[in-house]
MARLUMDREN-898534 format. One line per 8 residues: number of its first residue (from 0); their letters; for each residue x, y, z of N, C-alpha, C. Coordinates in pm, whole numbers, always signed. Example, Ala and Ser with C-alpha at 12.3 -4.5 7.8 and 13.67 -1.06 7.14 Angstrom:
2
0> AS> +1319,-569,+780,+1230,-450,+780,+1320,-330,+780 | +1285,-225,+708,+1367,-106,+714,+1290,+3,+787;
***
This chain:
119
0> FPTAAGEH> +1088,-298,+1704,+1105,-266,+1597,+1216,-298,+1550 | +1190,-438,+1400,+1095,-439,+1407,+1063,-619,+1452 | +960,-663,+1459,+894,-755,+1566,+815,-875,+1455 | +797,-997,+1539,+802,-1078,+1533,+613,-1124,+1513 | +528,-1153,+1417,+398,-1213,+1480,+319,-1268,+1418 | +341,-1425,+1489,+343,-1568,+1402,+447,-1527,+1277 | +423,-1541,+1215,+513,-1594,+1104,+564,-1421,+1066 | +514,-1359,+1016,+539,-1240,+954,+601,-1121,+1057;
8> ELLKAHGL> +687,-1100,+974,+771,-923,+1064,+702,-810,+1052 | +715,-762,+1122,+613,-624,+1178,+693,-482,+1105 | +691,-398,+1065,+785,-371,+944,+670,-203,+997 | +781,-114,+1013,+707,+27,+1015,+846,+106,+884 | +744,+185,+806,+824,+288,+711,+728,+391,+725 | +734,+466,+745,+608,+654,+649,+550,+589,+821 | +608,+598,+908,+473,+641,+977,+413,+478,+1096 | +421,+376,+933,+306,+305,+959,+377,+172,+968;
16> IYTIASEG> +276,+109,+1057,+342,-67,+1075,+291,-176,+905 | +354,-198,+874,+329,-318,+753,+360,-435,+781 | +368,-515,+685,+446,-654,+696,+419,-684,+466 | +515,-740,+507,+511,-837,+362,+473,-930,+307 | +414,-1015,+259,+312,-1121,+255,+367,-1236,+149 | +372,-1328,+214,+419,-1421,+186,+345,-1581,+122 | +465,-1646,+85,+339,-1710,-88,+240,-1791,+32 | +90,-1793,-66,+7,-1843,+4,-94,-1744,+89;
24> DSFESLSQ> -105,-1635,+104,-85,-1525,+236,-286,-1548,+141 | -397,-1520,+231,-505,-1440,+201,-511,-1383,+318 | -613,-1315,+248,-687,-1220,+405,-703,-1266,+486 | -796,-1409,+510,-826,-1490,+552,-771,-1476,+718 | -585,-1567,+619,-444,-1609,+676,-416,-1499,+745 | -405,-1391,+702,-366,-1266,+771,-457,-1207,+868 | -595,-1214,+834,-657,-1166,+896,-658,-1253,+1064 | -703,-1328,+1063,-640,-1420,+1162,-455,-1397,+1242;
32> ELGISKRK> -373,-1431,+1139,-270,-1403,+1234,-231,-1271,+1344 | -270,-1078,+1232,-245,-959,+1329,-353,-963,+1325 | -486,-1073,+1391,-632,-993,+1440,-655,-871,+1422 | -650,-825,+1269,-701,-735,+1258,-848,-856,+1149 | -922,-744,+1086,-1036,-802,+1016,-1006,-765,+893 | -1067,-899,+783,-1019,-869,+708,-1084,-813,+651 | -1216,-718,+615,-1242,-587,+624,-1112,-448,+626 | -1057,-468,+763,-996,-377,+726,-891,-361,+701;
40> LRKYNDLY> -838,-458,+677,-766,-511,+594,-715,-472,+478 | -839,-504,+416,-896,-484,+303,-894,-290,+274 | -914,-232,+322,-942,-130,+370,-787,-56,+368 | -700,-125,+458,-630,-47,+486,-571,-15,+289 | -502,-119,+279,-465,-178,+162,-527,-97,+30 | -614,-28,+47,-762,-1,-69,-746,-159,-180 | -782,-188,-123,-810,-357,-203,-937,-391,-168 | -1027,-455,-337,-1113,-479,-307,-1170,-618,-273;
48> KGYVINEG> -1260,-675,-237,-1304,-806,-155,-1223,-970,-271 | -1197,-935,-380,-1205,-1076,-481,-1007,-1051,-487 | -999,-927,-404,-879,-976,-446,-777,-1079,-410 | -683,-1116,-447,-559,-1221,-348,-393,-1172,-380 | -420,-1162,-273,-255,-1143,-232,-171,-1206,-294 | -52,-1170,-319,+69,-1240,-417,+163,-1186,-295 | +271,-1327,-347,+411,-1365,-265,+475,-1177,-264 | +511,-1081,-171,+606,-968,-116,+497,-832,-117;
56> DIIYLETK> +356,-869,-187,+291,-724,-115,+322,-662,-51 | +303,-569,+16,+316,-467,+114,+170,-445,+170 | +119,-521,+291,+45,-554,+354,+49,-414,+487 | -9,-346,+504,-33,-181,+615,-149,-243,+675 | -78,-230,+860,-200,-272,+971,-256,-171,+1012 | -260,-42,+947,-337,+71,+947,-346,+167,+903 | -471,+183,+858,-470,+394,+792,-366,+426,+785 | -368,+411,+583,-213,+503,+495,-238,+655,+536;
64> NGKARRGN> -184,+677,+512,-130,+838,+552,-247,+914,+447 | -245,+1110,+448,-324,+1103,+359,-202,+1151,+177 | -77,+1199,+300,+25,+1251,+185,+156,+1238,+223 | +246,+1187,+152,+362,+1158,+164,+480,+1198,+291 | +573,+1140,+314,+614,+1278,+450,+745,+1347,+341 | +761,+1513,+462,+873,+1554,+409,+944,+1509,+306 | +1009,+1606,+194,+1113,+1482,+128,+1050,+1413,-2 | +938,+1379,+45,+932,+1272,-54,+821,+1386,-137;
72> EFHTIKQG> +789,+1498,-239,+729,+1523,-267,+600,+1501,-323 | +741,+1434,-468,+765,+1343,-665,+816,+1215,-632 | +724,+1129,-725,+769,+1022,-776,+803,+970,-935 | +917,+963,-977,+907,+931,-1071,+859,+776,-1189 | +770,+804,-1245,+743,+653,-1215,+791,+632,-1353 | +881,+445,-1289,+958,+357,-1354,+864,+223,-1443 | +924,+112,-1467,+920,+55,-1525,+845,-53,-1421 | +670,-95,-1520,+565,-124,-1424,+539,-55,-1290;
80> ESLYYVAQ> +576,-5,-1246,+458,+75,-1219,+312,+152,-1169 | +275,+105,-1132,+140,+211,-1065,+159,+297,-967 | -10,+391,-989,-55,+463,-889,-27,+349,-765 | -123,+269,-754,-128,+129,-632,+19,+143,-579 | +79,+83,-708,+273,+78,-653,+320,+193,-561 | +260,+317,-588,+287,+373,-581,+267,+467,-385 | +126,+450,-392,+41,+489,-332,+65,+342,-174 | +154,+239,-208,+217,+132,-104,+317,+163,-106;
88> KYGIRLKR> +440,+250,-119,+518,+227,-162,+549,+367,-72 | +524,+502,-85,+519,+547,+8,+316,+591,+142 | +338,+441,+132,+226,+458,+223,+111,+580,+263 | +74,+593,+111,-3,+706,+48,-199,+638,+98 | -303,+713,+135,-393,+627,+44,-490,+663,-136 | -481,+556,-139,-467,+581,-315,-603,+681,-353 | -703,+709,-309,-777,+789,-348,-726,+963,-319 | -689,+972,-230,-571,+1125,-225,-464,+1111,-236;
96> LYKMNPMY> -415,+1006,-335,-269,+1054,-425,-365,+1056,-609 | -455,+962,-611,-616,+1025,-757,-611,+1169,-717 | -646,+1239,-577,-675,+1353,-533,-567,+1474,-578 | -438,+1448,-555,-296,+1510,-568,-266,+1470,-713 | -391,+1408,-831,-318,+1367,-972,-389,+1392,-1027 | -507,+1505,-1054,-681,+1483,-1119,-581,+1442,-1287 | -552,+1440,-1341,-477,+1411,-1475,-544,+1290,-1426 | -504,+1150,-1306,-498,+1060,-1406,-646,+1056,-1350;
104> KEYAKVKV> -751,+978,-1416,-937,+908,-1371,-841,+822,-1286 | -932,+739,-1246,-916,+646,-1146,-923,+558,-1243 | -833,+421,-1202,-733,+318,-1286,-687,+424,-1426 | -667,+485,-1469,-582,+529,-1574,-436,+463,-1578 | -401,+464,-1622,-260,+409,-1682,-160,+496,-1692 | -42,+497,-1627,+19,+597,-1534,+124,+536,-1721 | +255,+649,-1709,+344,+612,-1800,+479,+645,-1737 | +591,+519,-1802,+714,+534,-1773,+770,+701,-1743;
112> GDIIRLR> +789,+826,-1619,+806,+901,-1670,+790,+1046,-1660 | +669,+945,-1564,+554,+1082,-1470,+603,+1064,-1370 | +539,+1190,-1380,+585,+1243,-1200,+453,+1292,-1230 | +429,+1251,-1026,+321,+1157,-960,+373,+1288,-798 | +219,+1395,-806,+294,+1439,-642,+213,+1373,-497 | +315,+1356,-465,+294,+1288,-292,+224,+1408,-233 | +270,+1581,-240,+191,+1570,-104,+147,+1711,-130;
***
């Protein structure tokens, strides 16, 4: 690691393989390049069918973890962050992040300074 998959470099963090989206990427183009179905890419990344991939998005190529690794027990929200951002940053399934932080109903906004439990 890292290794190239066509145009995209494959990286590893939190025990998971991922890549960083480039300008113009779509589920279609990533699916063809990486040999992973569009449905699986959306599922692995907690994304809905109409989501448009943005340059710089972290795209996991396998199922994310149920919790963060030891040493990453909490995350303090900074300006511009969301629970989705935290889920991608630490490689945690968004649904599990909500379960560990029940004060945030789905799609509730986090505020700067909020402390999010990761494990």
